[in-house]
C-alpha positions as YAML, in Angstrom:
chain: A
units: angstrom
residues:
- id: 1
  name: MET
  ca: [100.61, -48.42, -118.02]
- id: 2
  name: ARG
  ca: [98.56, -45.98, -120.27]
- id: 3
  name: LEU
  ca: [95.03, -45.23, -118.33]
- id: 4
  name: LEU
  ca: [91.99, -43.25, -119.72]
- id: 5
  name: ILE
  ca: [89.41, -42.43, -117.09]
- id: 6
  name: VAL
  ca: [85.65, -41.31, -118.67]
- id: 7
  name: GLU
  ca: [83.81, -39.61, -115.85]
- id: 8
  name: ASP
  ca: [81.57, -36.55, -116.30]
- id: 9
  name: GLU
  ca: [81.57, -35.77, -112.59]
- id: 10
  name: ARG
  ca: [84.67, -33.79, -112.07]
- id: 11
  name: PRO
  ca: [84.71, -34.43, -108.26]
- id: 12
  name: ILE
  ca: [84.39, -38.20, -108.63]
- id: 13
  name: ALA
  ca: [86.93, -37.97, -111.84]
- id: 14
  name: GLY
  ca: [89.62, -36.22, -109.38]
- id: 15
  name: TYR
  ca: [88.73, -38.88, -106.73]
- id: 16
  name: ILE
  ca: [89.49, -41.81, -109.47]
- id: 17
  name: GLU
  ca: [92.55, -40.33, -110.57]
- id: 18
  name: ARG
  ca: [94.19, -39.88, -107.28]
- id: 19
  name: LEU
  ca: [93.59, -43.28, -106.13]
- id: 20
  name: CYS
  ca: [95.25, -44.55, -109.41]
- id: 21
  name: ARG
  ca: [98.37, -42.61, -108.86]
- id: 22
  name: SER
  ca: [98.28, -44.13, -105.09]
- id: 23
  name: ILE
  ca: [97.83, -47.49, -105.82]
- id: 24
  name: LEU
  ca: [99.65, -48.00, -109.42]
- id: 25
  name: GLY
  ca: [102.48, -45.67, -108.59]
- id: 26
  name: LYS
  ca: [105.32, -45.42, -111.03]
- id: 27
  name: LYS
  ca: [103.33, -48.08, -113.22]
- id: 28
  name: ILE
  ca: [101.60, -45.33, -114.62]
- id: 29
  name: GLN
  ca: [103.03, -44.57, -118.11]
- id: 30
  name: SER
  ca: [100.65, -41.71, -118.79]
- id: 31
  name: LEU
  ca: [97.05, -40.73, -117.45]
- id: 32
  name: ARG
  ca: [94.26, -39.07, -119.18]
- id: 33
  name: VAL
  ca: [90.72, -37.58, -117.29]
- id: 34
  name: LEU
  ca: [88.03, -37.05, -119.81]
- id: 35
  name: HIS
  ca: [84.47, -36.11, -119.04]
- id: 36
  name: SER
  ca: [82.59, -36.30, -122.30]
- id: 37
  name: LEU
  ca: [81.61, -39.26, -124.57]
- id: 38
  name: ASP
  ca: [82.85, -37.39, -127.66]
- id: 39
  name: ASP
  ca: [86.26, -36.39, -125.85]
- id: 40
  name: ALA
  ca: [86.62, -40.04, -125.11]
- id: 41
  name: LEU
  ca: [85.87, -41.50, -128.44]
- id: 42
  name: ASP
  ca: [88.18, -38.43, -130.05]
- id: 43
  name: TYR
  ca: [90.89, -39.68, -127.70]
- id: 44
  name: LEU
  ca: [90.58, -43.27, -128.43]
- id: 45
  name: PHE
  ca: [90.94, -42.89, -132.10]
- id: 46
  name: ASP
  ca: [94.10, -40.89, -131.82]
- id: 47
  name: HIS
  ca: [95.71, -42.62, -128.76]
- id: 48
  name: THR
  ca: [96.76, -46.16, -127.56]
- id: 49
  name: ILE
  ca: [95.63, -46.98, -123.79]
- id: 50
  name: ASP
  ca: [95.98, -50.22, -121.87]
- id: 51
  name: LEU
  ca: [93.20, -49.76, -119.47]
- id: 52
  name: CYS
  ca: [89.94, -47.57, -119.54]
- id: 53
  name: LEU
  ca: [88.16, -46.87, -116.22]
- id: 54
  name: LEU
  ca: [84.44, -45.71, -117.56]
- id: 55
  name: ASP
  ca: [81.15, -44.18, -116.36]
- id: 56
  name: LEU
  ca: [78.57, -45.64, -118.20]
- id: 57
  name: ASN
  ca: [76.07, -42.15, -117.70]
- id: 58
  name: LEU
  ca: [78.25, -39.40, -119.22]
- id: 59
  name: HIS
  ca: [75.81, -36.16, -119.36]
- id: 60
  name: GLY
  ca: [72.84, -38.62, -120.42]
- id: 61
  name: GLN
  ca: [75.15, -40.20, -123.02]
- id: 62
  name: ASP
  ca: [75.36, -44.08, -123.21]
- id: 63
  name: GLY
  ca: [78.57, -45.13, -122.14]
- id: 64
  name: TYR
  ca: [77.98, -48.20, -124.22]
- id: 65
  name: ASP
  ca: [79.41, -46.37, -127.24]
- id: 66
  name: ILE
  ca: [82.66, -46.74, -125.69]
- id: 67
  name: LEU
  ca: [82.21, -50.06, -124.13]
- id: 68
  name: LYS
  ca: [81.89, -51.39, -127.62]
- id: 69
  name: LYS
  ca: [84.53, -49.91, -128.94]
- id: 70
  name: ALA
  ca: [86.79, -51.14, -125.93]
- id: 71
  name: VAL
  ca: [86.01, -54.73, -126.14]
- id: 72
  name: SER
  ca: [86.86, -54.65, -130.11]
- id: 73
  name: GLY
  ca: [90.46, -52.80, -129.11]
- id: 74
  name: THR
  ca: [93.78, -53.95, -127.62]
- id: 75
  name: PHE
  ca: [92.71, -52.39, -124.06]
- id: 76
  name: HIS
  ca: [90.52, -53.55, -120.83]
- id: 77
  name: THR
  ca: [88.01, -52.04, -119.31]
- id: 78
  name: ILE
  ca: [86.87, -51.13, -116.02]
- id: 79
  name: VAL
  ca: [83.46, -49.72, -115.26]
- id: 80
  name: ILE
  ca: [82.69, -47.45, -112.39]
- id: 81
  name: SER
  ca: [79.27, -46.39, -112.38]
- id: 82
  name: ALA
  ca: [76.08, -46.39, -109.72]
- id: 83
  name: ASN
  ca: [73.99, -48.19, -112.29]
- id: 84
  name: THR
  ca: [74.43, -51.43, -110.95]
- id: 85
  name: ASP
  ca: [71.61, -52.85, -112.81]
- id: 86
  name: ARG
  ca: [73.67, -52.86, -115.73]
- id: 87
  name: ALA
  ca: [76.47, -54.87, -114.27]
- id: 88
  name: VAL
  ca: [75.11, -58.21, -115.77]
- id: 89
  name: GLU
  ca: [74.88, -56.59, -119.30]
- id: 90
  name: ALA
  ca: [78.29, -55.07, -118.98]
- id: 91
  name: PHE
  ca: [80.15, -58.23, -118.10]
- id: 92
  name: GLU
  ca: [78.53, -59.97, -120.89]
- id: 93
  name: TYR
  ca: [80.62, -57.62, -123.30]
- id: 94
  name: GLY
  ca: [83.48, -58.38, -121.88]
- id: 95
  name: ILE
  ca: [84.67, -55.84, -119.36]
- id: 96
  name: LEU
  ca: [87.16, -56.63, -116.65]
- id: 97
  name: ASP
  ca: [85.59, -55.65, -113.61]
- id: 98
  name: PHE
  ca: [82.18, -53.56, -112.77]
- id: 99
  name: ILE
  ca: [82.87, -51.41, -109.43]
- id: 100
  name: PRO
  ca: [79.78, -49.81, -107.86]
- id: 101
  name: LYS
  ca: [79.73, -46.60, -106.72]
- id: 102
  name: PRO
  ca: [80.49, -45.40, -104.27]
- id: 103
  name: PHE
  ca: [83.80, -47.15, -103.63]
- id: 104
  name: ASP
  ca: [87.07, -47.12, -101.94]
- id: 105
  name: GLU
  ca: [90.86, -47.88, -102.81]
- id: 106
  name: ALA
  ca: [90.56, -51.39, -101.56]
- id: 107
  name: ARG
  ca: [87.96, -52.02, -104.02]
- id: 108
  name: LEU
  ca: [89.96, -50.62, -106.76]
- id: 109
  name: GLN
  ca: [93.13, -52.34, -105.86]
- id: 110
  name: LYS
  ca: [91.32, -55.31, -106.17]
- id: 111
  name: ALA
  ca: [90.32, -54.43, -109.82]
- id: 112
  name: PHE
  ca: [93.77, -53.64, -110.81]
- id: 113
  name: ASP
  ca: [95.22, -56.94, -109.23]
- id: 114
  name: ARG
  ca: [92.93, -58.50, -111.92]
- id: 115
  name: TYR
  ca: [94.27, -56.48, -114.48]
- id: 116
  name: LEU
  ca: [97.70, -57.61, -113.05]
- id: 117
  name: GLU
  ca: [96.50, -60.95, -112.95]
- id: 118
  name: GLN
  ca: [97.23, -61.59, -109.30]
- id: 119
  name: SER
  ca: [93.33, -62.17, -108.61]
- id: 120
  name: GLU
  ca: [92.16, -65.80, -108.63]
- id: 121
  name: ASP
  ca: [88.42, -64.45, -109.42]
- id: 122
  name: GLN
  ca: [87.81, -66.27, -112.09]
- id: 123
  name: HIS
  ca: [83.54, -65.64, -112.58]
- id: 124
  name: ILE
  ca: [83.68, -64.51, -116.06]
- id: 125
  name: TYR
  ca: [80.26, -64.03, -117.96]
- id: 126
  name: THR
  ca: [81.23, -62.51, -121.36]
- id: 127
  name: LYS
  ca: [78.88, -63.52, -123.90]
- id: 128
  name: TYR
  ca: [79.96, -61.02, -126.83]
- id: 129
  name: LEU
  ca: [82.84, -59.92, -128.52]
- id: 130
  name: SER
  ca: [83.28, -56.58, -130.42]
- id: 131
  name: VAL
  ca: [84.52, -56.84, -133.67]
- id: 132
  name: ARG
  ca: [86.08, -53.82, -136.24]
- id: 133
  name: SER
  ca: [85.66, -53.52, -139.65]
- id: 134
  name: GLY
  ca: [86.84, -50.24, -140.98]
- id: 135
  name: LEU
  ca: [85.05, -47.58, -139.14]
- id: 136
  name: ASP
  ca: [82.04, -50.22, -138.34]
- id: 137
  name: ILE
  ca: [81.75, -52.45, -135.32]
- id: 138
  name: HIS
  ca: [79.72, -55.78, -135.24]
- id: 139
  name: ILE
  ca: [78.97, -58.41, -132.34]
- id: 140
  name: LEU
  ca: [80.31, -61.88, -132.14]
- id: 141
  name: LYS
  ca: [78.75, -64.21, -129.82]
- id: 142
  name: ILE
  ca: [80.82, -66.16, -127.49]
- id: 143
  name: LYS
  ca: [78.85, -69.36, -128.18]
- id: 144
  name: ASP
  ca: [79.64, -69.20, -132.03]
- id: 145
  name: ILE
  ca: [83.18, -69.46, -131.72]
- id: 146
  name: ARG
  ca: [85.14, -73.07, -132.10]
- id: 147
  name: TYR
  ca: [88.76, -71.22, -131.10]
- id: 148
  name: PHE
  ca: [90.86, -68.45, -131.09]
- id: 149
  name: LYS
  ca: [94.28, -68.31, -133.15]
- id: 150
  name: ALA
  ca: [97.05, -65.85, -132.76]
- id: 151
  name: ALA
  ca: [97.59, -64.38, -135.90]
- id: 152
  name: GLY
  ca: [100.38, -61.69, -135.90]
- id: 153
  name: ASN
  ca: [99.57, -58.51, -134.16]
- id: 154
  name: TYR
  ca: [95.69, -59.86, -134.38]
- id: 155
  name: ILE
  ca: [93.85, -62.82, -133.30]
- id: 156
  name: GLU
  ca: [91.79, -65.11, -135.62]
- id: 157
  name: ALA
  ca: [88.45, -66.09, -134.16]
- id: 158
  name: VAL
  ca: [87.20, -69.20, -136.11]
- id: 159
  name: LEU
  ca: [83.35, -69.57, -136.35]
- id: 160
  name: LEU
  ca: [81.49, -72.63, -135.81]
- id: 161
  name: SER
  ca: [80.43, -71.77, -139.15]
- id: 162
  name: GLY
  ca: [84.02, -71.52, -140.58]
- id: 163
  name: LYS
  ca: [84.01, -68.18, -140.76]
- id: 164
  name: VAL
  ca: [87.44, -66.07, -139.56]
- id: 165
  name: GLU
  ca: [86.89, -62.93, -137.77]
- id: 166
  name: LEU
  ca: [90.18, -60.75, -136.61]
- id: 167
  name: LEU
  ca: [90.33, -59.43, -133.31]
- id: 168
  name: ASP
  ca: [92.53, -56.69, -132.18]
- id: 169
  name: LYS
  ca: [93.86, -57.95, -128.98]
- id: 170
  name: THR
  ca: [96.60, -60.08, -127.22]
- id: 171
  name: MET
  ca: [96.02, -63.70, -126.44]
- id: 172
  name: ASP
  ca: [96.78, -63.04, -122.63]
- id: 173
  name: ARG
  ca: [94.25, -60.07, -122.55]
- id: 174
  name: LEU
  ca: [91.76, -61.96, -124.28]
- id: 175
  name: HIS
  ca: [91.94, -65.08, -122.25]
- id: 176
  name: GLN
  ca: [91.37, -62.76, -119.22]
- id: 177
  name: ILE
  ca: [87.88, -61.83, -120.39]
- id: 178
  name: LEU
  ca: [86.69, -65.40, -121.65]
- id: 179
  name: PRO
  ca: [84.24, -67.90, -120.04]
- id: 180
  name: SER
  ca: [86.09, -71.13, -118.26]
- id: 181
  name: GLN
  ca: [85.24, -73.21, -121.12]
- id: 182
  name: PHE
  ca: [87.85, -71.93, -122.98]
- id: 183
  name: ILE
  ca: [91.20, -73.24, -122.08]
- id: 184
  name: ARG
  ca: [94.85, -72.60, -123.64]
- id: 185
  name: ILE
  ca: [95.93, -75.68, -125.03]
- id: 186
  name: HIS
  ca: [99.28, -73.68, -126.93]
- id: 187
  name: ARG
  ca: [100.79, -70.62, -126.99]
- id: 188
  name: SER
  ca: [98.95, -69.54, -129.97]
- id: 189
  name: PHE
  ca: [95.59, -71.24, -129.35]
- id: 190
  name: ILE
  ca: [92.81, -70.90, -127.25]
- id: 191
  name: VAL
  ca: [89.66, -73.37, -127.40]
- id: 192
  name: ASP
  ca: [86.12, -74.06, -126.27]
- id: 193
  name: ILE
  ca: [86.66, -77.24, -124.46]
- id: 194
  name: GLU
  ca: [83.33, -78.52, -125.62]
- id: 195
  name: GLN
  ca: [84.56, -78.29, -128.97]
- id: 196
  name: ILE
  ca: [87.39, -81.33, -128.27]
- id: 197
  name: VAL
  ca: [86.54, -84.69, -128.66]
- id: 198
  name: SER
  ca: [90.21, -86.29, -127.98]
- id: 199
  name: PHE
  ca: [93.94, -85.26, -127.70]
- id: 200
  name: ALA
  ca: [97.19, -87.80, -127.93]
- id: 201
  name: HIS
  ca: [100.62, -87.51, -128.37]
- id: 202
  name: ALA
  ca: [101.26, -87.35, -132.01]
- id: 203
  name: GLY
  ca: [104.97, -88.47, -132.19]
- id: 204
  name: ARG
  ca: [108.28, -87.06, -131.66]
- id: 205
  name: GLY
  ca: [107.50, -85.08, -128.59]
- id: 206
  name: THR
  ca: [104.43, -83.27, -129.81]
- id: 207
  name: TYR
  ca: [100.62, -83.65, -128.93]
- id: 208
  name: GLN
  ca: [97.84, -82.41, -130.63]
- id: 209
  name: VAL
  ca: [94.09, -82.06, -129.98]
- id: 210
  name: THR
  ca: [90.97, -83.47, -132.57]
- id: 211
  name: LEU
  ca: [87.71, -81.07, -132.60]
- id: 212
  name: ILE
  ca: [84.41, -82.16, -133.12]
- id: 213
  name: ASN
  ca: [84.63, -81.32, -137.01]
- id: 214
  name: ASP
  ca: [87.76, -83.52, -137.10]
- id: 215
  name: GLU
  ca: [90.24, -80.61, -137.15]
- id: 216
  name: LYS
  ca: [93.77, -81.13, -135.46]
- id: 217
  name: LEU
  ca: [95.25, -78.27, -133.45]
- id: 218
  name: PRO
  ca: [98.81, -78.24, -131.85]
- id: 219
  name: LEU
  ca: [98.70, -78.87, -128.05]
- id: 220
  name: SER
  ca: [102.14, -77.99, -126.12]
- id: 221
  name: ARG
  ca: [103.64, -80.33, -123.41]
- id: 222
  name: SER
  ca: [102.63, -77.91, -120.56]
- id: 223
  name: HIS
  ca: [99.24, -77.54, -121.57]
- id: 224
  name: TYR
  ca: [98.79, -81.32, -122.56]
- id: 225
  name: LYS
  ca: [99.41, -81.74, -118.52]
- id: 226
  name: LYS
  ca: [96.77, -79.24, -117.62]
- id: 227
  name: LEU
  ca: [93.92, -80.67, -120.07]
- id: 228
  name: GLN
  ca: [94.70, -84.15, -118.50]
- id: 229
  name: LYS
  ca: [93.95, -82.45, -115.13]
- id: 230
  name: ILE
  ca: [90.54, -80.44, -116.35]
- id: 231
  name: ILE
  ca: [89.37, -83.95, -118.04]
- id: 232
  name: ARG
  ca: [89.79, -85.57, -114.66]
- id: 233
  name: LYS
  ca: [87.79, -82.96, -112.95]
...
């Protein structure tokens, strides 16, 4: 795991680093600690990471500049901040967890468990996803997205308007931060369940879902059974 810690108070940064090494041990492939917004943004431009541990107030600079870049990238973000009044806003931008200061090792362990998919806490409040276009970043509203489709190294976000935006994430990592109405129907598709009008056997061992706009998407056998259970509930 490749970690980046962005924290302007050096004693706290050192504390976070020690806890990370204690919890993750040999899982850590690389760990970098930076203390300013500019240094963090420069580092992210040149390096690939898996997880960013981010303070939102960096010498008076707003960590949301990194946060918006984070949710448009392949990595996850855990915010560690005393600014608990911004927790709801942070979750709306697709962070994995918000850890209020002060905190202990058990609280950080819980956040890492979620990253490693060992937590069953699925209270997700993401409202926005960031999309990079060249050097620019623009915001997508979750409510405007019909479904997501794997497309090589990217994900296509297919909007209600029919427009397609490319996201730089894996399907598994994206699914971790999506609200519960987005369900996996196939290894290559995640769909807003409110867009599904029916699903059925399509012959020769295949299944499909039909959307509100009459578009048909593949439904895998295993997810067919899961969808049946969801509908029953």
